[in-house]
All heavy atoms as TSV, in Angstrom:
chain	resi	resn	atom	element	x	y	z
A	1	MET	N	N	128.354	94.278	134.475
A	1	MET	CA	C	127.060	94.871	134.430
A	1	MET	C	C	126.165	94.211	135.586
A	1	MET	O	O	126.206	92.957	135.764
A	1	MET	CB	C	126.354	94.609	133.094
A	1	MET	CG	C	125.052	95.262	132.900
A	1	MET	SD	S	124.272	94.981	131.324
A	1	MET	CE	C	125.278	96.096	130.273
A	2	SER	N	N	125.495	95.015	136.264
A	2	SER	CA	C	124.722	94.475	137.396
A	2	SER	C	C	123.425	93.707	136.916
A	2	SER	O	O	123.097	93.886	135.732
A	2	SER	CB	C	124.302	95.501	138.395
A	2	SER	OG	O	123.342	96.367	137.793
A	3	ALA	N	N	122.938	92.918	137.792
A	3	ALA	CA	C	121.638	92.140	137.380
A	3	ALA	C	C	120.555	93.153	137.000
A	3	ALA	O	O	119.814	92.905	136.060
A	3	ALA	CB	C	121.177	91.229	138.490
A	4	ARG	N	N	120.479	94.294	137.702
A	4	ARG	CA	C	119.389	95.222	137.485
A	4	ARG	C	C	119.614	95.833	136.007
A	4	ARG	O	O	118.595	96.026	135.337
A	4	ARG	CB	C	119.437	96.255	138.490
A	4	ARG	CG	C	118.254	97.189	138.438
A	4	ARG	CD	C	118.330	98.132	139.633
A	4	ARG	NE	N	116.983	98.379	140.072
A	4	ARG	CZ	C	116.695	99.045	141.162
A	4	ARG	NH1	N	117.599	99.565	141.923
A	4	ARG	NH2	N	115.422	99.285	141.516
A	5	GLN	N	N	120.793	96.161	135.763
A	5	GLN	CA	C	121.107	96.755	134.371
A	5	GLN	C	C	120.854	95.743	133.230
A	5	GLN	O	O	120.342	96.046	132.229
A	5	GLN	CB	C	122.513	97.265	134.306
A	5	GLN	CG	C	122.770	98.466	135.193
A	5	GLN	CD	C	124.277	98.756	135.304
A	5	GLN	OE1	O	125.135	97.909	135.245
A	5	GLN	NE2	N	124.546	100.028	135.516
A	6	ARG	N	N	121.271	94.531	133.521
A	6	ARG	CA	C	120.961	93.382	132.462
A	6	ARG	C	C	119.525	93.288	132.224
A	6	ARG	O	O	119.091	93.137	131.064
A	6	ARG	CB	C	121.618	92.103	132.921
A	6	ARG	CG	C	123.136	92.035	132.646
A	6	ARG	CD	C	123.536	90.530	132.761
A	6	ARG	NE	N	123.138	89.895	134.000
A	6	ARG	CZ	C	123.773	89.835	135.086
A	6	ARG	NH1	N	125.013	90.486	135.183
A	6	ARG	NH2	N	123.376	89.219	136.141
A	7	LYS	N	N	118.750	93.331	133.284
A	7	LYS	CA	C	117.296	93.129	133.137
A	7	LYS	C	C	116.716	94.321	132.419
A	7	LYS	O	O	115.752	94.167	131.579
A	7	LYS	CB	C	116.611	92.857	134.430
A	7	LYS	CG	C	116.914	91.518	134.978
A	7	LYS	CD	C	116.317	91.229	136.263
A	7	LYS	CE	C	116.723	89.831	136.701
A	7	LYS	NZ	N	116.041	89.364	137.968
A	8	LEU	N	N	117.199	95.503	132.662
A	8	LEU	CA	C	116.637	96.725	131.988
A	8	LEU	C	C	117.007	96.731	130.487
A	8	LEU	O	O	116.135	96.893	129.641
A	8	LEU	CB	C	117.241	97.991	132.608
A	8	LEU	CG	C	116.764	99.272	131.968
A	8	LEU	CD1	C	115.335	99.520	132.200
A	8	LEU	CD2	C	117.623	100.483	132.585
A	9	VAL	N	N	118.240	96.362	130.186
A	9	VAL	CA	C	118.697	96.275	128.807
A	9	VAL	C	C	117.838	95.124	128.059
A	9	VAL	O	O	117.403	95.253	126.988
A	9	VAL	CB	C	120.124	96.008	128.683
A	9	VAL	CG1	C	120.637	95.627	127.278
A	9	VAL	CG2	C	121.001	97.224	129.139
A	10	GLY	N	N	117.751	94.011	128.738
A	10	GLY	CA	C	117.069	92.845	128.194
A	10	GLY	C	C	115.587	93.180	127.932
A	10	GLY	O	O	115.070	92.770	126.869
A	11	MET	N	N	114.983	93.908	128.805
A	11	MET	CA	C	113.581	94.323	128.606
A	11	MET	C	C	113.335	95.119	127.317
A	11	MET	O	O	112.471	94.839	126.554
A	11	MET	CB	C	113.088	95.091	129.795
A	11	MET	CG	C	111.618	95.601	129.685
A	11	MET	SD	S	111.153	96.810	130.909
A	11	MET	CE	C	112.200	98.190	130.575
A	12	PHE	N	N	114.198	96.064	127.103
A	12	PHE	CA	C	114.153	96.907	125.897
A	12	PHE	C	C	114.435	96.074	124.627
A	12	PHE	O	O	113.835	96.269	123.647
A	12	PHE	CB	C	115.067	98.120	125.949
A	12	PHE	CG	C	114.563	99.148	126.921
A	12	PHE	CD1	C	115.222	99.541	128.027
A	12	PHE	CD2	C	113.283	99.817	126.704
A	12	PHE	CE1	C	114.777	100.491	128.906
A	12	PHE	CE2	C	112.803	100.746	127.500
A	12	PHE	CZ	C	113.513	101.078	128.659
A	13	VAL	N	N	115.385	95.196	124.735
A	13	VAL	CA	C	115.717	94.286	123.629
A	13	VAL	C	C	114.593	93.393	123.235
A	13	VAL	O	O	114.189	93.255	122.083
A	13	VAL	CB	C	116.983	93.559	123.838
A	13	VAL	CG1	C	117.192	92.522	122.696
A	13	VAL	CG2	C	118.230	94.505	123.882
A	14	ILE	N	N	113.950	92.847	124.265
A	14	ILE	CA	C	112.786	91.967	124.036
A	14	ILE	C	C	111.609	92.698	123.411
A	14	ILE	O	O	110.978	92.253	122.502
A	14	ILE	CB	C	112.351	91.265	125.353
A	14	ILE	CG1	C	113.361	90.246	125.757
A	14	ILE	CG2	C	110.980	90.666	125.248
A	14	ILE	CD1	C	113.134	89.620	127.169
A	15	ILE	N	N	111.349	93.918	123.885
A	15	ILE	CA	C	110.238	94.686	123.359
A	15	ILE	C	C	110.541	95.047	121.889
A	15	ILE	O	O	109.669	94.858	121.079
A	15	ILE	CB	C	110.006	96.010	124.191
A	15	ILE	CG1	C	109.445	95.645	125.519
A	15	ILE	CG2	C	109.116	96.946	123.453
A	15	ILE	CD1	C	109.400	96.815	126.536
A	16	ALA	N	N	111.765	95.447	121.613
A	16	ALA	CA	C	112.106	95.759	120.193
A	16	ALA	C	C	112.013	94.532	119.301
A	16	ALA	O	O	111.552	94.574	118.150
A	16	ALA	CB	C	113.517	96.392	120.179
A	17	PHE	N	N	112.521	93.428	119.810
A	17	PHE	CA	C	112.541	92.153	119.033
A	17	PHE	C	C	111.093	91.727	118.761
A	17	PHE	O	O	110.777	91.386	117.665
A	17	PHE	CB	C	113.300	91.097	119.777
A	17	PHE	CG	C	113.139	89.726	119.041
A	17	PHE	CD1	C	113.893	89.472	117.920
A	17	PHE	CD2	C	112.213	88.747	119.500
A	17	PHE	CE1	C	113.711	88.255	117.274
A	17	PHE	CE2	C	112.123	87.538	118.874
A	17	PHE	CZ	C	112.880	87.335	117.735
A	18	VAL	N	N	110.222	91.692	119.779
A	18	VAL	CA	C	108.873	91.225	119.597
A	18	VAL	C	C	108.042	92.153	118.637
A	18	VAL	O	O	107.342	91.775	117.785
A	18	VAL	CB	C	108.134	91.145	120.955
A	18	VAL	CG1	C	106.655	90.873	120.733
A	18	VAL	CG2	C	108.745	90.003	121.699
A	19	ALA	N	N	108.369	93.463	118.672
A	19	ALA	CA	C	107.719	94.422	117.738
A	19	ALA	C	C	108.099	94.183	116.341
A	19	ALA	O	O	107.326	94.087	115.365
A	19	ALA	CB	C	107.980	95.863	118.154
A	20	ALA	N	N	109.474	94.063	116.081
A	20	ALA	CA	C	109.968	93.735	114.755
A	20	ALA	C	C	109.491	92.371	114.284
A	20	ALA	O	O	109.132	92.197	113.096
A	20	ALA	CB	C	111.468	93.793	114.802
A	21	TYR	N	N	109.411	91.351	115.191
A	21	TYR	CA	C	109.023	90.051	114.818
A	21	TYR	C	C	107.529	90.043	114.416
A	21	TYR	O	O	107.157	89.403	113.334
A	21	TYR	CB	C	109.167	89.098	115.974
A	21	TYR	CG	C	108.934	87.642	115.725
A	21	TYR	CD1	C	109.943	86.836	115.244
A	21	TYR	CD2	C	107.728	87.065	116.023
A	21	TYR	CE1	C	109.725	85.502	114.995
A	21	TYR	CE2	C	107.506	85.743	115.741
A	21	TYR	CZ	C	108.442	85.010	115.273
A	21	TYR	OH	O	108.310	83.618	115.042
A	22	ALA	N	N	106.720	90.816	115.138
A	22	ALA	CA	C	105.273	90.893	114.791
A	22	ALA	C	C	105.080	91.547	113.395
A	22	ALA	O	O	104.238	91.080	112.651
A	22	ALA	CB	C	104.539	91.640	115.870
A	23	VAL	N	N	105.808	92.631	113.141
A	23	VAL	CA	C	105.731	93.257	111.876
A	23	VAL	C	C	106.112	92.328	110.766
A	23	VAL	O	O	105.493	92.262	109.680
A	23	VAL	CB	C	106.565	94.533	111.870
A	23	VAL	CG1	C	106.649	95.169	110.476
A	23	VAL	CG2	C	105.977	95.623	112.780
A	24	ALA	N	N	107.215	91.614	110.972
A	24	ALA	CA	C	107.700	90.672	109.911
A	24	ALA	C	C	106.669	89.526	109.742
A	24	ALA	O	O	106.399	89.128	108.590
A	24	ALA	CB	C	109.037	90.089	110.346
A	25	ALA	N	N	106.114	88.993	110.811
A	25	ALA	CA	C	105.116	87.998	110.761
A	25	ALA	C	C	103.865	88.378	109.946
A	25	ALA	O	O	103.391	87.618	109.092
A	25	ALA	CB	C	104.746	87.409	112.130
A	26	VAL	N	N	103.411	89.620	110.210
A	26	VAL	CA	C	102.240	90.118	109.498
A	26	VAL	C	C	102.583	90.352	108.009
A	26	VAL	O	O	101.779	90.045	107.154
A	26	VAL	CB	C	101.686	91.345	110.171
A	26	VAL	CG1	C	100.669	92.073	109.377
A	26	VAL	CG2	C	101.181	91.035	111.572
A	27	ALA	N	N	103.762	90.833	107.785
A	27	ALA	CA	C	104.117	91.123	106.334
A	27	ALA	C	C	104.237	89.778	105.560
A	27	ALA	O	O	103.734	89.674	104.445
A	27	ALA	CB	C	105.505	91.837	106.303
A	28	ILE	N	N	104.751	88.751	106.169
A	28	ILE	CA	C	104.791	87.505	105.534
A	28	ILE	C	C	103.380	86.883	105.509
A	28	ILE	O	O	103.021	86.290	104.426
A	28	ILE	CB	C	105.792	86.524	106.305
A	28	ILE	CG1	C	107.246	87.048	106.180
A	28	ILE	CG2	C	105.684	85.080	105.732
A	28	ILE	CD1	C	108.202	86.344	107.023
A	29	GLY	N	N	102.602	86.997	106.541
A	29	GLY	CA	C	101.243	86.430	106.603
A	29	GLY	C	C	100.419	87.004	105.541
A	29	GLY	O	O	99.500	86.309	105.062
A	30	GLU	N	N	100.551	88.238	105.207
A	30	GLU	CA	C	99.724	88.889	104.164
A	30	GLU	C	C	99.960	88.241	102.748
A	30	GLU	O	O	99.085	88.360	101.916
A	30	GLU	CB	C	99.986	90.388	104.108
A	30	GLU	CG	C	99.395	91.127	105.251
A	30	GLU	CD	C	99.689	92.610	105.244
A	30	GLU	OE1	O	100.616	93.025	104.392
A	30	GLU	OE2	O	99.102	93.362	105.942
A	31	ARG	N	N	101.171	87.648	102.546
A	31	ARG	CA	C	101.473	87.057	101.290
A	31	ARG	C	C	101.053	85.589	101.134
A	31	ARG	O	O	101.233	85.007	100.096
A	31	ARG	CB	C	102.975	87.182	101.005
A	31	ARG	CG	C	103.344	88.606	100.761
A	31	ARG	CD	C	104.911	88.696	100.606
A	31	ARG	NE	N	105.436	89.972	100.021
A	31	ARG	CZ	C	105.482	91.109	100.661
A	31	ARG	NH1	N	104.969	91.161	101.844
A	31	ARG	NH2	N	105.961	92.200	100.014
A	32	LEU	N	N	100.497	85.053	102.168
A	32	LEU	CA	C	100.090	83.707	102.128
A	32	LEU	C	C	98.822	83.591	101.309
A	32	LEU	O	O	98.068	84.474	101.131
A	32	LEU	CB	C	99.774	83.214	103.587
A	32	LEU	CG	C	100.969	83.050	104.583
A	32	LEU	CD1	C	100.520	82.621	105.893
A	32	LEU	CD2	C	101.947	81.985	104.000
A	33	PRO	N	N	98.569	82.319	100.802
A	33	PRO	CA	C	97.352	82.071	100.091
A	33	PRO	C	C	96.151	82.257	100.953
A	33	PRO	O	O	96.263	82.180	102.158
A	33	PRO	CB	C	97.457	80.659	99.561
A	33	PRO	CG	C	98.870	80.216	99.832
A	33	PRO	CD	C	99.459	81.163	100.776
A	34	ASP	N	N	94.996	82.484	100.374
A	34	ASP	CA	C	93.769	82.751	101.120
A	34	ASP	C	C	93.107	81.408	101.559
A	34	ASP	O	O	92.008	81.139	101.194
A	34	ASP	CB	C	92.767	83.545	100.244
A	34	ASP	CG	C	91.763	84.314	101.119
A	34	ASP	OD1	O	92.034	84.493	102.259
A	34	ASP	OD2	O	90.671	84.633	100.528
A	35	ASN	N	N	93.906	80.740	102.214
A	35	ASN	CA	C	93.425	79.331	102.781
A	35	ASN	C	C	93.497	79.428	104.282
A	35	ASN	O	O	94.654	79.610	104.881
A	35	ASN	CB	C	94.347	78.289	102.212
A	35	ASN	CG	C	93.921	76.869	102.609
A	35	ASN	OD1	O	93.243	76.683	103.567
A	35	ASN	ND2	N	94.299	75.879	101.816
A	36	ILE	N	N	92.465	79.129	104.964
A	36	ILE	CA	C	92.352	79.294	106.457
A	36	ILE	C	C	93.336	78.340	107.133
A	36	ILE	O	O	93.911	78.595	108.180
A	36	ILE	CB	C	90.961	79.197	106.923
A	36	ILE	CG1	C	90.845	79.634	108.408
A	36	ILE	CG2	C	90.366	77.797	106.734
A	36	ILE	CD1	C	90.997	81.041	108.622
A	37	ALA	N	N	93.487	77.148	106.592
A	37	ALA	CA	C	94.321	76.093	107.179
A	37	ALA	C	C	95.818	76.518	107.057
A	37	ALA	O	O	96.518	76.374	108.050
A	37	ALA	CB	C	94.127	74.713	106.503
A	38	ILE	N	N	96.193	77.056	105.965
A	38	ILE	CA	C	97.663	77.453	105.860
A	38	ILE	C	C	97.879	78.668	106.798
A	38	ILE	O	O	98.879	78.733	107.436
A	38	ILE	CB	C	97.898	77.847	104.292
A	38	ILE	CG1	C	97.906	76.554	103.537
A	38	ILE	CG2	C	99.257	78.513	104.271
A	38	ILE	CD1	C	97.984	76.818	102.018
A	39	GLN	N	N	96.929	79.565	106.830
A	39	GLN	CA	C	97.111	80.780	107.628
A	39	GLN	C	C	97.052	80.336	109.121
A	39	GLN	O	O	97.974	80.872	109.929
A	39	GLN	CB	C	96.024	81.751	107.402
A	39	GLN	CG	C	96.148	82.459	106.080
A	39	GLN	CD	C	95.044	83.460	105.752
A	39	GLN	OE1	O	94.068	83.526	106.560
A	39	GLN	NE2	N	95.189	84.214	104.653
A	40	ALA	N	N	96.229	79.469	109.545
A	40	ALA	CA	C	96.207	78.969	110.890
A	40	ALA	C	C	97.530	78.279	111.318
A	40	ALA	O	O	98.069	78.523	112.400
A	40	ALA	CB	C	95.066	78.084	111.187
A	41	LEU	N	N	98.009	77.459	110.408
A	41	LEU	CA	C	99.271	76.794	110.677
A	41	LEU	C	C	100.410	77.796	110.788
A	41	LEU	O	O	101.236	77.646	111.689
A	41	LEU	CB	C	99.571	75.759	109.569
A	41	LEU	CG	C	100.848	74.965	109.723
A	41	LEU	CD1	C	100.759	74.064	110.938
A	41	LEU	CD2	C	101.099	74.144	108.450
A	42	PHE	N	N	100.488	78.711	109.786
A	42	PHE	CA	C	101.584	79.760	109.856
A	42	PHE	C	C	101.528	80.527	111.149
A	42	PHE	O	O	102.543	80.694	111.827
A	42	PHE	CB	C	101.416	80.699	108.653
A	42	PHE	CG	C	102.340	81.792	108.680
A	42	PHE	CD1	C	103.725	81.657	108.390
A	42	PHE	CD2	C	101.931	83.108	109.015
A	42	PHE	CE1	C	104.558	82.778	108.462
A	42	PHE	CE2	C	102.723	84.205	109.070
A	42	PHE	CZ	C	104.117	83.956	108.801
A	43	TYR	N	N	100.349	81.081	111.486
A	43	TYR	CA	C	100.280	81.956	112.670
A	43	TYR	C	C	100.509	81.172	113.918
A	43	TYR	O	O	100.967	81.651	114.942
A	43	TYR	CB	C	99.054	82.763	112.666
A	43	TYR	CG	C	99.100	83.924	111.707
A	43	TYR	CD1	C	98.238	83.940	110.593
A	43	TYR	CD2	C	99.969	84.959	111.906
A	43	TYR	CE1	C	98.278	85.034	109.678
A	43	TYR	CE2	C	99.982	86.060	111.018
A	43	TYR	CZ	C	99.114	86.084	109.966
A	43	TYR	OH	O	99.183	87.150	109.118
A	44	GLY	N	N	100.134	79.887	113.901
A	44	GLY	CA	C	100.314	79.065	115.089
A	44	GLY	C	C	101.861	78.830	115.379
A	44	GLY	O	O	102.364	78.928	116.443
A	45	VAL	N	N	102.579	78.504	114.263
A	45	VAL	CA	C	104.000	78.252	114.333
A	45	VAL	C	C	104.718	79.551	114.657
A	45	VAL	O	O	105.556	79.588	115.552
A	45	VAL	CB	C	104.557	77.617	113.055
A	45	VAL	CG1	C	106.037	77.629	113.009
A	45	VAL	CG2	C	103.972	76.222	112.826
A	46	VAL	N	N	104.369	80.673	114.003
A	46	VAL	CA	C	105.030	81.931	114.292
A	46	VAL	C	C	104.696	82.363	115.661
A	46	VAL	O	O	105.574	82.972	116.377
A	46	VAL	CB	C	104.627	82.938	113.181
A	46	VAL	CG1	C	104.980	84.327	113.508
A	46	VAL	CG2	C	105.205	82.565	111.824
A	47	GLY	N	N	103.497	82.162	116.120
A	47	GLY	CA	C	103.118	82.551	117.509
A	47	GLY	C	C	103.904	81.905	118.580
A	47	GLY	O	O	104.132	82.424	119.641
A	48	LEU	N	N	104.360	80.656	118.315
A	48	LEU	CA	C	105.120	79.984	119.335
A	48	LEU	C	C	106.581	80.093	119.086
A	48	LEU	O	O	107.373	79.987	120.061
A	48	LEU	CB	C	104.779	78.418	119.225
A	48	LEU	CG	C	103.324	78.146	119.645
A	48	LEU	CD1	C	103.072	76.624	119.346
A	48	LEU	CD2	C	103.136	78.440	121.114
A	49	ALA	N	N	107.050	80.378	117.920
A	49	ALA	CA	C	108.464	80.415	117.602
A	49	ALA	C	C	109.210	81.597	118.088
A	49	ALA	O	O	110.476	81.566	118.165
A	49	ALA	CB	C	108.660	80.265	116.062
A	50	TRP	N	N	108.589	82.693	118.436
A	50	TRP	CA	C	109.213	83.907	118.892
A	50	TRP	C	C	110.012	83.627	120.180
A	50	TRP	O	O	110.947	84.317	120.448
A	50	TRP	CB	C	108.246	85.032	119.073
A	50	TRP	CG	C	107.369	84.844	120.211
A	50	TRP	CD1	C	106.110	84.312	120.199
A	50	TRP	CD2	C	107.544	85.272	121.595
A	50	TRP	NE1	N	105.574	84.286	121.437
A	50	TRP	CE2	C	106.476	84.900	122.327
A	50	TRP	CE3	C	108.617	85.878	122.272
A	50	TRP	CZ2	C	106.347	85.163	123.697
A	50	TRP	CZ3	C	108.485	86.130	123.582
A	50	TRP	CH2	C	107.386	85.796	124.337
A	51	GLY	N	N	109.574	82.707	120.955
A	51	GLY	CA	C	110.304	82.404	122.229
A	51	GLY	C	C	111.671	81.822	122.082
A	51	GLY	O	O	112.505	82.004	122.946
A	52	VAL	N	N	111.917	81.121	121.010
A	52	VAL	CA	C	113.186	80.379	120.855
A	52	VAL	C	C	114.357	81.378	120.769
A	52	VAL	O	O	115.296	81.205	121.555
A	52	VAL	CB	C	113.145	79.461	119.583
A	52	VAL	CG1	C	114.492	78.833	119.311
A	52	VAL	CG2	C	112.051	78.408	119.736
A	53	PRO	N	N	114.337	82.497	119.987
A	53	PRO	CA	C	115.440	83.390	120.035
A	53	PRO	C	C	115.548	84.200	121.275
A	53	PRO	O	O	116.613	84.762	121.641
A	53	PRO	CB	C	115.233	84.291	118.851
A	53	PRO	CG	C	113.935	83.914	118.243
A	53	PRO	CD	C	113.368	82.788	118.917
A	54	ILE	N	N	114.494	84.278	122.104
A	54	ILE	CA	C	114.449	85.090	123.272
A	54	ILE	C	C	115.158	84.359	124.439
A	54	ILE	O	O	115.632	84.911	125.396
A	54	ILE	CB	C	113.047	85.490	123.643
A	54	ILE	CG1	C	112.508	86.389	122.568
A	54	ILE	CG2	C	112.955	86.099	124.994
A	54	ILE	CD1	C	113.083	87.721	122.496
A	55	LEU	N	N	115.116	82.976	124.437
A	55	LEU	CA	C	115.614	82.154	125.579
A	55	LEU	C	C	117.037	82.506	125.957
A	55	LEU	O	O	117.364	82.637	127.142
A	55	LEU	CB	C	115.451	80.720	125.256
A	55	LEU	CG	C	114.008	80.175	125.312
A	55	LEU	CD1	C	113.959	78.751	124.891
A	55	LEU	CD2	C	113.387	80.445	126.589
A	56	PRO	N	N	117.982	82.629	125.013
A	56	PRO	CA	C	119.395	82.988	125.421
A	56	PRO	C	C	119.425	84.394	126.105
A	56	PRO	O	O	120.226	84.531	127.058
A	56	PRO	CB	C	120.171	82.976	124.126
A	56	PRO	CG	C	119.406	82.213	123.225
A	56	PRO	CD	C	117.953	82.271	123.565
A	57	LEU	N	N	118.625	85.294	125.589
A	57	LEU	CA	C	118.609	86.654	126.214
A	57	LEU	C	C	118.043	86.544	127.679
A	57	LEU	O	O	118.565	87.152	128.572
A	57	LEU	CB	C	117.707	87.596	125.364
A	57	LEU	CG	C	117.607	88.946	125.955
A	57	LEU	CD1	C	118.919	89.702	125.987
A	57	LEU	CD2	C	116.665	89.755	125.024
A	58	ILE	N	N	116.996	85.734	127.839
A	58	ILE	CA	C	116.422	85.652	129.184
A	58	ILE	C	C	117.444	84.933	130.210
A	58	ILE	O	O	117.566	85.346	131.312
A	58	ILE	CB	C	115.099	84.889	129.208
A	58	ILE	CG1	C	114.090	85.763	128.489
A	58	ILE	CG2	C	114.639	84.503	130.569
A	58	ILE	CD1	C	112.745	85.062	128.210
A	59	SER	N	N	118.140	83.967	129.697
A	59	SER	CA	C	119.177	83.344	130.513
A	59	SER	C	C	120.227	84.285	130.820
A	59	SER	O	O	120.901	84.336	131.949
A	59	SER	CB	C	119.672	81.988	129.926
A	59	SER	OG	O	120.436	82.311	128.727
A	60	TRP	N	N	120.621	85.142	129.878
A	60	TRP	CA	C	121.659	86.129	130.122
A	60	TRP	C	C	121.191	87.175	131.164
A	60	TRP	O	O	121.951	87.587	132.048
A	60	TRP	CB	C	122.050	86.907	128.807
A	60	TRP	CG	C	122.921	88.086	129.039
A	60	TRP	CD1	C	124.248	88.031	129.234
A	60	TRP	CD2	C	122.549	89.494	129.052
A	60	TRP	NE1	N	124.746	89.330	129.381
A	60	TRP	CE2	C	123.744	90.248	129.293
A	60	TRP	CE3	C	121.356	90.058	128.914
A	60	TRP	CZ2	C	123.672	91.620	129.351
A	60	TRP	CZ3	C	121.275	91.437	128.971
A	60	TRP	CH2	C	122.492	92.194	129.173
A	61	MET	N	N	119.967	87.582	131.056
A	61	MET	CA	C	119.385	88.540	132.023
A	61	MET	C	C	119.381	87.954	133.451
A	61	MET	O	O	119.550	88.743	134.404
A	61	MET	CB	C	117.923	88.864	131.591
A	61	MET	CG	C	117.786	89.733	130.369
A	61	MET	SD	S	116.054	89.854	129.785
A	61	MET	CE	C	115.222	90.436	131.183
A	62	ASN	N	N	119.138	86.659	133.577
A	62	ASN	CA	C	119.124	86.042	134.964
A	62	ASN	C	C	120.377	85.476	135.417
A	62	ASN	O	O	120.382	84.903	136.489
A	62	ASN	CB	C	118.009	84.995	134.900
A	62	ASN	CG	C	116.604	85.554	134.734
A	62	ASN	OD1	O	116.362	86.597	135.258
A	62	ASN	ND2	N	115.808	84.889	133.979
A	63	ARG	N	N	121.476	85.733	134.745
A	63	ARG	CA	C	122.783	85.209	135.173
A	63	ARG	C	C	123.252	86.065	136.303
A	63	ARG	O	O	123.004	87.236	136.393
A	63	ARG	CB	C	123.787	85.326	133.973
A	63	ARG	CG	C	124.992	84.527	134.196
A	63	ARG	CD	C	125.912	84.553	133.074
A	63	ARG	NE	N	125.401	85.290	131.856
A	63	ARG	CZ	C	126.133	85.657	130.885
A	63	ARG	NH1	N	127.416	85.233	130.830
A	63	ARG	NH2	N	125.608	86.239	129.826
A	64	GLY	N	N	124.023	85.395	137.247
A	64	GLY	CA	C	124.563	86.141	138.351
A	64	GLY	C	C	123.593	86.255	139.423
A	64	GLY	O	O	122.682	85.432	139.583
A	65	ARG	N	N	123.683	87.285	140.184
A	65	ARG	CA	C	122.777	87.433	141.366
A	65	ARG	C	C	121.438	87.950	141.023
A	65	ARG	O	O	121.153	88.809	140.275
A	65	ARG	CB	C	123.400	88.451	142.322
A	65	ARG	CG	C	124.582	87.899	143.025
A	65	ARG	CD	C	125.013	88.795	144.170
A	65	ARG	NE	N	126.429	88.955	144.226
A	65	ARG	CZ	C	127.009	89.848	145.035
A	65	ARG	NH1	N	126.278	90.575	145.742
A	65	ARG	NH2	N	128.256	89.906	145.054
C-alpha cells in the first residue's frame, strides 16, 4: 500500500474512532455524579486519553516513504 493510500485510510479510521470515542465519553459522562470535580477530572482524562490508541495508527500511516 502506498503512503498516500495509508494516509487516506488512516484519516477515515481516525475520524470514525474519534466520533465513536466522543459518543462513548459523553454516554459515560452523563452517568457520573453531579459533582464538578469528578466531571472535570473525567473529561480531562478522557480528553487526553484518545491520543494513546491513535499513536500506532499514526506511526503506520507515516511508515515508508
